[in-house]
C-alpha distance (Angstrom), angle and dihedral (degrees) to the residues before:
residue distance angle dihedral
M1 . . .
A2 3.81 . .
E3 3.78 119.1 .
P4 3.83 108.4 -100.4
D5 3.77 119.2 -131.8
D6 3.80 92.9 -115.3
Y7 3.84 93.3 45.1
A8 3.85 86.2 -123.3
L9 3.82 87.8 -78.1
G10 3.78 118.2 136.6
R11 3.78 127.5 -164.2
S12 3.78 119.9 -140.0
R13 3.80 139.2 139.8
G14 3.78 88.2 -73.7
G15 3.80 92.7 55.9
L16 3.79 126.7 -117.8
T17 3.81 111.6 1.8
T18 3.81 137.7 177.9
K19 3.79 128.8 -162.6
I20 3.80 125.3 -148.4
H21 3.81 117.9 -155.2
L22 3.80 114.1 -158.1
A23 3.78 133.6 -168.8
V24 3.81 107.9 -157.9
G25 3.79 127.2 -172.9
A26 3.79 126.7 -133.5
S27 3.82 89.1 -94.5
S28 3.86 91.3 54.3
H29 3.81 93.3 -105.4
V30 3.80 114.3 145.6
L31 3.82 107.8 -119.2
A32 3.82 101.7 176.5
T33 3.80 140.2 1.5
V34 3.80 134.6 -161.8
V35 3.82 127.0 -177.1
T36 3.81 120.6 -150.7
A37 3.77 138.9 161.6
G38 3.78 113.7 -75.3
Q39 3.79 97.1 -115.9
R40 3.81 94.9 48.5
A41 3.80 115.8 111.9
D42 3.80 118.7 -107.4
A43 3.81 101.5 -137.1
P44 3.86 97.2 65.5
V45 3.83 89.5 55.5
F46 3.81 94.9 52.2
A47 3.81 96.2 90.5
E48 3.81 91.4 47.9
V49 3.80 91.6 53.1
M50 3.81 91.4 49.0
A51 3.80 91.4 48.1
R52 3.81 90.6 58.8
I53 3.81 95.2 57.2
R54 3.80 109.6 112.9
V55 3.81 117.5 164.0
P56 3.82 113.5 -177.8
R57 3.80 116.4 -126.2
I58 3.79 119.9 -130.2
G59 3.78 108.1 -114.3
G60 3.80 95.2 26.7
G61 3.77 132.3 -88.0
Y62 3.78 132.4 115.2
P63 3.82 114.7 -27.8
S64 3.78 119.7 -104.9
T65 3.81 112.7 -101.7
R66 3.82 103.3 167.3
P67 3.83 116.5 78.9
A68 3.79 119.6 -144.4
H69 3.82 91.0 -126.9
V70 3.80 134.6 -1.3
L71 3.80 125.2 -143.6
A72 3.80 116.2 -172.7
D73 3.79 141.0 170.2
R74 3.79 119.2 -98.8
A75 3.83 87.9 -108.7
Y76 3.84 86.8 74.4
S77 3.82 92.1 52.3
S78 3.80 110.4 118.6
R79 3.77 138.7 127.0
K80 3.80 90.4 -109.7
T81 3.80 92.2 52.9
R82 3.79 93.7 50.2
E83 3.81 92.2 46.0
Y84 3.79 89.2 51.1
L85 3.81 91.5 53.0
R86 3.81 93.5 44.8
R87 3.79 90.9 49.7
R88 3.80 89.7 54.6
Q89 3.84 90.9 42.2
I90 3.81 92.8 -123.0
P91 3.82 116.0 153.0
H92 3.80 110.9 -131.2
T93 3.78 143.3 -176.7
I94 3.81 113.0 -154.5
P95 3.81 122.6 154.6
Q96 3.79 116.7 -129.6
K97 3.77 124.2 -115.3
R98 3.78 115.9 -112.5
D99 3.79 94.0 -117.9
Q100 3.82 90.3 51.6
V101 3.81 90.3 52.8
G102 3.82 90.1 49.3
H103 3.80 93.9 48.8
R104 3.79 91.7 50.5
R105 3.80 93.0 49.3
R106 3.81 93.2 48.4
R107 3.78 90.5 54.8
G108 3.80 90.9 55.9
S109 3.79 115.9 -161.6
A110 3.81 89.9 -5.7
G111 3.81 89.0 64.6
G112 3.81 91.3 69.6
R113 3.77 129.0 -143.3
P114 3.80 120.0 -41.2
P115 3.80 115.8 -107.1
G116 3.77 116.9 -100.4
F117 3.78 117.0 -94.9
G118 3.82 129.7 -173.0
R119 3.77 110.3 -157.8
E120 3.80 94.9 -168.0
K121 3.79 93.1 47.2
C122 3.79 90.9 49.2
K123 3.82 89.8 60.3
A124 3.80 88.6 74.4
R125 3.81 87.5 71.1
H126 3.78 88.1 85.2
K127 3.80 87.1 87.2
V128 3.80 93.1 72.2
E129 3.80 91.5 45.9
G130 3.79 90.8 50.6
R131 3.80 90.5 47.1
I132 3.79 91.0 53.6
G133 3.80 90.1 49.8
L134 3.79 90.5 50.4
L135 3.79 90.7 48.6
E136 3.80 92.3 51.1
Q137 3.79 91.1 56.8
A138 3.80 84.7 85.4
R139 3.80 106.7 85.2
G140 3.79 92.9 -144.0
V141 3.81 89.6 58.4
G142 3.78 99.9 38.9
T143 3.81 91.2 48.2
R144 3.80 111.9 31.7
Y145 3.81 114.9 -141.1
E146 3.82 100.5 165.6
K147 3.78 120.5 94.9
L148 3.81 96.4 -155.9
A149 3.79 118.2 69.8
V150 3.82 91.8 -143.3
R151 3.79 90.5 58.8
F152 3.79 91.9 47.0
E153 3.80 91.1 50.9
A154 3.80 89.2 48.9
T155 3.81 88.0 52.9
F156 3.78 95.4 57.7
Q157 3.81 92.0 38.7
L158 3.79 87.8 58.6
T159 3.80 88.1 46.2
L160 3.79 89.5 54.8
V161 3.79 90.6 50.7
R162 3.80 92.2 48.7
Q163 3.80 92.5 48.9
A164 3.80 90.8 46.4
L165 3.80 91.6 53.0
W166 3.78 90.1 48.4
H167 3.81 91.3 53.5
L168 3.80 91.1 43.6
N169 3.78 89.8 55.3
R170 3.81 90.6 52.1
D171 3.80 98.9 39.0
P172 3.82 116.5 11.8
G173 3.79 91.4 -167.4
A174 3.80 94.0 54.7
L175 3.79 94.3 84.7
Q176 3.75 100.4 52.3
W177 3.80 109.2 134.2
L178 3.77 94.7 -142.2
H179 3.78 133.4 34.4
Y180 3.78 117.8 -122.5
S181 3.77 124.7 -151.9
W182 3.80 95.7 -155.3
P183 3.81 113.9 129.9
T184 3.79 114.5 -99.7
M185 3.76 127.3 -156.8
P186 3.83 113.7 -128.4
E187 3.78 119.9 -119.8
L188 3.79 95.4 19.2
F189 3.78 114.3 162.9
G190 3.79 131.9 -179.1
I191 3.77 124.2 -130.1
N192 3.82 111.6 -149.7
H193 3.81 127.0 -7.6
L194 3.77 114.4 -99.0
T195 3.80 143.5 179.5
L196 3.81 117.4 -152.2
S197 3.80 132.5 -172.8
T198 3.79 124.6 -144.5
T199 3.78 140.8 165.4
D200 3.83 92.5 -137.7
L201 3.79 109.9 46.0
D202 3.81 95.4 172.6
R203 3.79 92.5 56.3
L204 3.79 93.6 49.0
V205 3.82 92.9 46.0
A206 3.80 90.6 50.9
Y207 3.81 90.1 50.7
Y208 3.80 94.1 55.4
T209 3.80 96.7 39.3
E210 3.79 105.2 37.3
L211 3.80 98.0 34.7
L212 3.79 106.3 26.9
G213 3.81 96.0 33.8
A214 3.82 99.2 -121.8
V215 3.82 121.7 143.7
L216 3.81 128.3 -120.8
A217 3.81 101.7 -123.9
F218 3.80 100.5 175.0
E219 3.77 140.8 1.0
R220 3.81 129.3 -174.5
A221 3.78 125.3 -166.2
A222 3.78 120.7 -126.4
T223 3.80 119.5 -92.7
P224 3.82 131.0 -165.9
F225 3.81 87.5 -94.9
D226 3.82 106.1 28.8
P227 3.81 131.6 49.7
R228 3.78 125.8 -122.8
I229 3.80 112.2 -89.4
A230 3.80 138.8 -177.1
V231 3.80 129.9 -165.0
I232 3.80 118.2 -148.0
D233 3.80 117.7 -155.9
V234 3.80 105.9 -145.2
G235 3.81 95.8 175.3
G236 3.76 130.9 -108.9
D237 3.84 90.8 76.0
D238 3.82 88.6 -68.3
H239 3.79 126.6 130.1
L240 3.76 139.7 -167.1
M241 3.81 115.4 -149.5
I242 3.80 116.7 -158.1
V243 3.81 120.9 -164.8
E244 3.80 120.9 -164.0
T245 3.81 112.5 -137.5
A246 3.78 134.6 178.8
T247 3.82 93.6 -124.5
A248 3.77 128.8 60.4
P249 3.83 120.2 -98.0
T250 3.79 118.9 -83.9
A251 3.78 121.7 -87.4
D252 3.80 90.8 -103.1
L253 3.81 98.6 84.4
D254 3.80 93.3 173.2
P255 3.83 101.4 71.7
L256 3.79 95.0 -175.9
G257 3.77 97.9 40.3
K258 3.77 113.9 -135.9
A259 3.80 91.1 -11.2
G260 3.82 92.0 68.3
W261 3.77 130.0 -173.7
G262 3.75 110.5 -71.9
L263 3.76 145.7 -173.9
R264 3.77 126.8 -162.4
V265 3.79 127.3 -151.0
G266 3.77 126.6 -166.9
T267 3.79 106.1 -114.0
H268 3.80 142.6 16.4
A269 3.82 89.6 -109.5
Q270 3.80 91.0 57.3
L271 3.80 89.9 48.6
C272 3.81 89.9 54.1
E273 3.80 90.2 48.0
V274 3.80 91.8 52.8
R275 3.80 90.2 48.9
E276 3.80 92.3 52.2
Q277 3.81 90.6 49.7
I278 3.80 91.8 51.6
L279 3.81 92.7 47.7
G280 3.80 90.9 46.2
A281 3.81 89.8 55.4
G282 3.80 91.5 51.9
W283 3.81 98.6 -112.8
P284 3.82 122.1 134.1
V285 3.78 120.4 -101.7
G286 3.77 131.4 164.3
P287 3.80 128.6 -129.5
I288 3.78 122.7 -80.1
E289 3.78 110.4 -96.7
T290 3.78 123.7 -156.0
L291 3.78 115.2 -135.6
P292 3.80 128.4 177.7
T293 3.83 93.6 -97.1
Q294 3.81 105.2 19.2
W295 3.79 150.2 13.9
T296 3.80 113.9 -117.1
M297 3.79 141.4 178.5
T298 3.80 133.5 179.5
A299 3.79 121.1 -132.3
R300 3.80 130.2 -177.9
D301 3.78 121.2 -130.1
P302 3.85 120.5 -141.0
D303 3.82 90.1 -86.8
G304 3.81 92.3 51.9
R305 3.80 97.5 -105.9
P306 3.80 116.7 146.1
V307 3.79 115.5 -113.3
D308 3.80 116.9 -167.3
V309 3.81 112.9 -148.9
R310 3.78 115.6 -172.8
A311 3.77 144.4 166.6
H312 3.78 123.7 -155.6
R313 3.78 117.1 -121.7
P314 3.81 115.7 -123.7
R315 3.74 114.3 -101.3
T316 3.76 116.7 -110.1
S317 3.76 117.4 -147.5
S318 3.78 112.1 -119.7
P319 3.80 116.6 -128.5
S320 3.75 113.2 -95.7
P321 3.80 114.7 -112.7
T322 3.76 116.2 -103.3
T323 3.77 127.5 -146.6
G324 3.74 122.0 -139.3
């Protein structure tokens, strides 16, 4: 960002003001930001905000720049904005300003048809308003102290990073860039953190997500210096990191020794369901064993590593001693 001539400071009756324009995704992730003077109109900045949207694609390639649907405040309603969206073939829901509605009606049939507007769909715009409120919880953002606009933008960029790390610590799956429709098993918890290596990352990711019900939380494409990796969210604040390598895994296929890599489901019925899914996919899995405190079975992932899947047995209250 180059420093604007006016330092993104506007003068109005309220004093010096600054306006932050945000593009927020459906999952409340901030996709793009633009800082302008407070008195500057919103509609002329719309194209600049859209031009800054860059969503990385899993597996590499050019980033995605065209949203599936755009919801915007009525302040962004203008003929230029709608022409821009139609030219890029982006569906949009933007309420009209009252003066625009009046001008069109006064022109009669020459005013044309009103643009389509979905009231229920527009209600989802609360996500950007809530994101702005969350961003302004930082005093440095809510009350600007920096003179330079580049420093102010750096301030709320750091605020975004800090808030993202806070949410990641609470819910590791909350920051996934894309939403996946793979089925997930409820009450799935990981036992031990682990990093695995494999020559076929896609196959191993599909095994843990489609069969065991985990969720792909993050994936990074390979670079000339770093390998391709994927992070599997197995619940319970536990993760499984998978690194794709050119060579096969080491001979020691049990990375934790006798402890093993394990997943825990909630009930015995869920454990049976997971076992049927694994058998239906043609992968090996042992019988369900009954232990004093849990049911357990051992499966083998596509690389031959043992995966312990277990469900804790409900505790039974022991009879209280009686006195004669």
